[in-house]
N, C-alpha and C positions, 0 to 999 in steps of 0.2 A: 552509591543508590544508583538505581537506572532513570534514566527521562522519563520511560514509562510509569514505573512504581510514583514518581512524582508526581506527574500527571495526574494521574489514577488520585494518589490523597488514600483516605481511607475506603477507597473503593476497591482499592486494590487485591485487601483479604476476600473481598464476594468475590473474585474470579473463581472459576475451577481451578485445584491445586497445578495442572498441567500448563496451566493458559495463566497463571502464575509463575512457575519455574520457568517457561518460556520467554515472559516479560522481564524476569527477574535480571537477566544477562549474568548468569555469574559467571559463565564461561563467556570469552569473547565472542565465539563466533558460534553461531547455531545452521547447521542444515539440516533440510529434508528434504525428501522428495516425495511424487504422487502423482496424480493425475487429475487434468480440470475435468469433470462433465461436460460440462457446455462454457463453450465463449462465442461471445457474441458481439459484432458492432452495429451501428447505427446505420443510418444512411448510406448509398450507395456513395451520393453525390458526395458525403465527405470521406471518400477514399482515397484521394488527393493528400488532404491534410492528414491523414493519418499514415500514408507512406513516408509521408515529409517527419511526423513524430516518430515512426521506425526508426529513421536515422540517426535518432535523439535519444532510440532505448527507452520513447516514452508509450508511446500508443503504437498498436497496427492494424493494420486490415485485415490482416484472416478471422477465421471464423473456424470455429469446428465443435468436434465432442469428443470424447478421452484422449487428451490431449497430454502428454507425459509434459510433468513441472517440475521443477528444480529449484527453492530458496535459500537464498544463503544473507543470512544476516550477519554483519560484522561492526563490532563496537571498541569503539580508539577515543582518542582524545587528541584536538588537535593542538595545534601550535598557539591558539591563544585561552588554550585550557579547555576548552570545551568539549562534552560529551556528544560524542556522534554516531548516530548508527545507517552504514550503508547498507540497504535491501536489493538486492540482486534477485529479479523473479526472473526467470526464463521457461520459456514457451516451447516445445519442440513440435513443432508442425511438421508433415512428413516431406516438406521439402526446404524449409528453411524455419531458422530458430527465431526466435524474436524473445525481446525482455523490456520489463516496464521496471526499470530504475528508479531509485530517490536516494535523496538522503539527509536524515532526521537529526534534530537537536531540538532542546527544550527553550522558551523563552521563559522564564523562572519569574518575571513581574507579571504574565497576563497568565501561567500555566496552561499555554498550549502547546504544541507539537507544533513546529517549522517543518514543513517540507519542502524540498527543491526538489521537484519529479524532472529526470531526463538526466543525461551526460553528454555536453555540459547542460545545463540545468534551463527548461526552457520555459518551465512554471514554477509558482509558489505557491504555497495554501496551508495557512493554518487550520489544522487537526484538532481537534475536540475527543477525547477520549473518554467513555463511560462504560459501566456495568450494566447489564440488561438482565433479564428474566434467564433463568437457567445458567447463571453465572458464565453469561458470555460478554465477550470484548466487542463495545461498539465503537466505532471511528468513523467522524464524518468531515467532512471539509467544509470551511468558515469561508472567510475571505481569501481573495485568489490575485494574484497579480501574473503579469508577462513580465518574462526575465530576459531582456538583451545585453547581454557582456554584463557590465556592470549597472545598466539601467534595468528598475522594477517599478512599471507600469501599471497600476490598480487595473482592472477588470472590472466594468459594469455587470452585474447582477446575469442579465441573460445572456454572457458571452463566455459564461462560465461550464468547467464540469465539471457539477458537485456532486462526489466519492460519499458512499453509506457502504463500508465496509462491518462485516459480521464474521466473529471470531470463533468457535465454539470447538469443545474437545466431546467428540463420542467415546465413554467410557464401554460401552458394547461392543465397537468397532477396533478401538484404540486407535482413534486415529485425529487429527486437527482437522477441522471442516471450515471453510472459507468462501464467504459470499460476497461479491463486489459488486456493485450497480455506479454508475455515474450518469447522471442524469445533466441536460440542460433543460430550462426554465422551458423552455420555445420549443426545441424539439422532442426534451421526453429523452426514453435513452440514449444513446450515445456507445457506449462500453459497459460489458457486465463480462464475469466468468466466475464459477462455481465447482469448488471440486474438495479433494481432500489430499492431506500428506502426510509424512511420518518422519519423528526425526531419524538422521543416518545414524548407524551405529558407528 
């Protein structure tokens, strides 16, 4: 059973059937391509921070419209016997390819998904998965920590980038739709993207 099915519990069956198939991970790899209709960053003075984040495949300073996009999710079991999902999100800007990568696993005691962001990880977040109206999946980040090698330092809320992700399936168009918003309690929106994708044949 996939970590996402466990995290959602009975709610998993309320997802759209195509989302159930996507997050059940009956196959070890999910690959898809599409386009991000809108990618936007925050204040320009954060550009240096985003450039540093781009080196760790975490965040990036570029913005744009109609940006080609690919996603690859790979499911595997680590040496400790824990199931993990690697996320590679690839954004193909005209002059640069950027990534927003993560490694996820499940904390079965707290029933939250553990999300290590960046390569090597720079940020950790607890993720809460729920099902909302129209059979959509909603993902929200909770507690966050700064990752410095083997050290993990809890971040006060005013320094956190709180993410909200909504993923759905459009039956008329036959595409998955994704909307991601990352906000800071003091600065407001710092990063967002919205678009669609379809599984590769």
